[in-house]
C-alpha positions as CSV (number, residue, x, y, z in Angstrom):
1,M,3.3,-8.5,3.9
2,F,4.7,-11.9,3.1
3,A,8.2,-13.2,2.9
4,V,9.8,-16.5,1.9
5,T,13.3,-16.9,3.3
6,E,16.2,-18.6,1.6
7,D,15.4,-21.9,3.4
8,G,11.7,-21.7,2.3
9,K,10.3,-20.4,5.6
10,Q,7.1,-18.4,5.0
11,I,6.7,-15.4,7.3
12,R,3.9,-12.8,7.4
13,N,4.1,-9.5,9.3
14,Y,0.8,-10.6,10.8
15,D,2.6,-13.5,12.4
16,L,4.5,-10.9,14.4
17,H,1.3,-8.9,15.1
18,Q,2.6,-6.0,13.0
19,Y,0.3,-4.4,10.5
20,A,1.1,-1.6,8.0
21,A,-2.1,0.4,7.6
22,S,-1.2,1.3,4.0
23,A,-4.2,0.0,2.0
24,A,-6.0,2.5,-0.1
25,R,-8.9,3.0,2.3
26,F,-6.5,3.6,5.2
27,L,-4.7,6.3,3.3
28,A,-8.0,8.0,2.6
29,Y,-9.3,7.6,6.2
30,D,-6.1,9.2,7.5
31,A,-6.3,12.1,5.1
32,T,-9.9,12.8,5.9
33,Y,-9.2,12.8,9.7
34,E,-6.2,15.1,9.2
35,L,-8.4,17.5,7.2
36,M,-11.2,17.4,9.9
37,A,-8.5,18.0,12.6
38,G,-7.4,21.2,10.7
39,N,-4.0,19.9,9.8
40,I,-3.8,21.6,6.4
41,Q,-1.5,24.1,4.8
42,E,-2.0,26.6,1.9
43,N,-0.6,24.0,-0.5
44,D,-3.4,21.6,0.4
45,Q,-6.3,23.7,-1.0
46,Q,-6.6,21.8,-4.2
47,L,-6.7,18.5,-2.4
48,V,-9.2,19.8,0.2
49,Q,-11.5,20.9,-2.6
50,S,-11.2,17.5,-4.3
51,M,-12.0,15.7,-1.0
52,L,-15.0,17.9,-0.3
53,Q,-16.3,17.3,-3.9
54,F,-15.7,13.6,-3.5
55,W,-18.0,13.5,-0.4
56,G,-20.5,15.9,-2.0
57,V,-20.1,18.6,0.6
58,S,-19.1,22.3,0.4
59,S,-17.2,22.8,3.6
60,V,-15.2,21.0,6.2
61,D,-18.0,21.7,8.7
62,E,-20.4,19.8,6.4
63,L,-17.8,17.0,6.1
64,S,-17.7,16.8,9.9
65,Q,-21.5,16.5,10.1
66,L,-21.3,13.7,7.5
67,A,-18.7,12.0,9.7
68,L,-21.1,12.1,12.7
69,K,-23.4,9.9,10.6
70,G,-20.6,7.5,9.9
71,F,-20.2,8.7,6.3
72,I,-21.8,5.4,4.9
73,T,-23.6,3.0,7.2
74,D,-22.4,-0.3,5.6
75,Q,-18.8,-0.9,6.4
76,R,-17.9,-2.6,3.1
77,E,-19.4,0.1,1.1
78,R,-17.7,2.7,3.2
79,N,-14.3,1.1,2.8
80,R,-14.9,0.8,-0.9
81,K,-15.8,4.4,-1.2
82,Y,-12.8,5.5,0.8
83,A,-10.5,3.4,-1.4
84,E,-11.7,5.3,-4.4
85,L,-10.3,8.5,-2.8
86,A,-6.7,7.1,-2.5
87,P,-5.6,7.9,-6.1
88,T,-6.4,11.6,-5.5
89,I,-4.2,11.6,-2.4
90,T,-1.2,9.9,-4.1
91,R,-1.5,12.3,-7.0
92,S,-1.7,15.3,-4.6
93,A,1.5,14.0,-2.9
94,L,3.3,14.3,-6.2
95,Q,2.0,17.9,-6.5
96,L,3.6,18.7,-3.1
97,S,0.5,18.8,-1.0
98,T,1.7,18.7,2.7
99,L,-1.4,16.8,3.8
100,A,-1.1,14.2,1.1
101,Q,2.6,13.7,1.7
102,T,2.1,13.5,5.4
103,V,-0.3,10.6,5.2
104,C,1.6,8.9,2.3
105,N,4.9,9.1,4.2
106,R,3.3,7.7,7.3
107,A,2.1,4.7,5.3
108,V,5.5,4.3,3.6
109,H,7.2,4.3,7.0
110,Q,4.8,1.5,8.2
111,I,5.6,-0.5,5.1
112,M,9.3,-0.1,5.6
113,V,9.1,-1.2,9.2
114,G,7.3,-4.4,8.1
115,V,9.9,-5.0,5.3
116,E,12.8,-4.4,7.6
117,I,11.3,-6.8,10.3
118,L,10.8,-9.6,7.8
119,A,14.2,-8.9,6.2
120,S,15.9,-9.6,9.5
121,Y,15.0,-13.3,9.1
122,F,17.0,-13.6,5.9
123,S,20.6,-14.8,5.9
124,E,21.7,-13.1,2.7
125,P,22.8,-9.5,2.8
126,E,20.4,-8.5,0.0
127,V,16.6,-9.0,0.0
128,K,14.4,-8.6,-3.1
129,V,11.2,-6.8,-2.6
130,A,8.1,-6.9,-4.9
131,V,5.2,-4.6,-4.4
132,I,1.8,-5.8,-5.6
133,R,-0.9,-3.5,-4.2
134,S,-2.3,-0.5,-6.1
135,V,-1.3,2.2,-3.6
136,V,2.3,1.1,-3.3
137,N,2.5,1.0,-7.0
138,S,1.6,4.6,-7.3
139,E,4.3,6.9,-8.5
140,Y,4.8,8.7,-5.2
141,F,5.0,5.5,-3.2
142,Q,7.4,4.0,-5.7
143,Q,9.7,7.1,-5.4
144,Q,9.6,7.1,-1.6
145,L,10.1,3.3,-1.2
146,A,13.0,3.3,-3.6
147,S,14.6,6.2,-1.7
148,R,14.1,4.7,1.8
149,M,15.2,1.2,0.7
150,K,18.6,2.7,-0.2
151,E,19.0,3.6,3.4
152,G,17.1,0.7,4.9
153,N,18.0,-1.2,8.0
154,N,19.2,-4.8,8.4
155,K,19.8,-5.5,4.7
156,R,20.3,-4.1,1.2
157,Y,17.0,-4.0,-0.7
158,R,16.2,-4.3,-4.3
159,I,12.8,-3.6,-5.7
160,V,11.8,-6.1,-8.4
161,S,8.7,-6.5,-10.5
162,P,6.3,-9.3,-9.4
163,A,6.4,-12.3,-11.7
164,F,2.9,-13.4,-10.6
165,S,-0.3,-12.0,-9.3
166,P,-1.1,-12.5,-5.6
167,A,-3.7,-15.2,-6.6
168,A,-1.2,-17.1,-8.8
169,G,1.4,-16.9,-6.1
170,A,-1.0,-18.5,-3.7
171,V,-1.7,-21.2,-6.2
172,L,2.0,-21.9,-6.6
173,M,2.6,-22.2,-2.8
174,A,-0.4,-24.5,-2.5
175,L,0.9,-26.7,-5.3
176,K,4.3,-26.8,-3.7
177,Q,2.9,-27.8,-0.3
178,L,1.0,-30.6,-2.0
179,G,4.3,-31.9,-3.6
180,I,3.1,-31.2,-7.1
181,I,5.9,-30.6,-9.6
182,I,6.0,-27.0,-10.9
183,T,6.7,-27.1,-14.6
184,S,7.9,-24.3,-16.8
185,Q,4.5,-24.5,-18.7
186,L,2.6,-24.0,-15.5
187,L,4.8,-21.0,-14.5
188,E,4.2,-19.5,-18.0
189,N,0.5,-20.0,-17.6
190,L,0.4,-18.3,-14.2
191,A,2.9,-15.5,-15.0
192,L,1.6,-12.0,-14.6
193,H,0.9,-10.6,-18.1
194,P,3.0,-7.4,-18.5
195,Q,0.0,-5.3,-19.6
196,S,-2.0,-6.3,-16.4
197,R,0.5,-4.6,-14.1
198,Y,-0.6,-1.4,-12.3
199,K,0.7,1.8,-14.0
């Protein structure tokens, strides 16, 4: 997470050694471990079947044996594969799967902790929050974040659409640090095209 306070101070949650394990792969790792641990309910059966099919196994026992082999040896490939499972989990959360909601809500809580920590460094009573990663832009996360921000600590929160992609934002900050004038034409060129936003 990244914040820019009213006086231009840039703060990351990493600076405080806080990390919200909410990336797509972490959501999928968490759900897989909960499944292997047997933390499932009757309303999780559709998700369980989808997860088993995703890994190409027919039972949780087979999944556990696959886990003993590390799923996939190469870490990058394993993380990429896990990330592909995340949309199934967020959709299942909307369909009231207890397992999916448990891991999604855990991630939402970690995000909120990070947001509230960073918000404490702002002087104004309201803080605007833009979400730019695919998982937090899923429908379930959007609903949960909107709900929790209404009751958030330290400040009032308002979710806003990002005007720029993460890469464009980094370019703007670099230009600003170099003392280069940011023109309206430059902003227009870097603006996030509406059709490119996650849906």
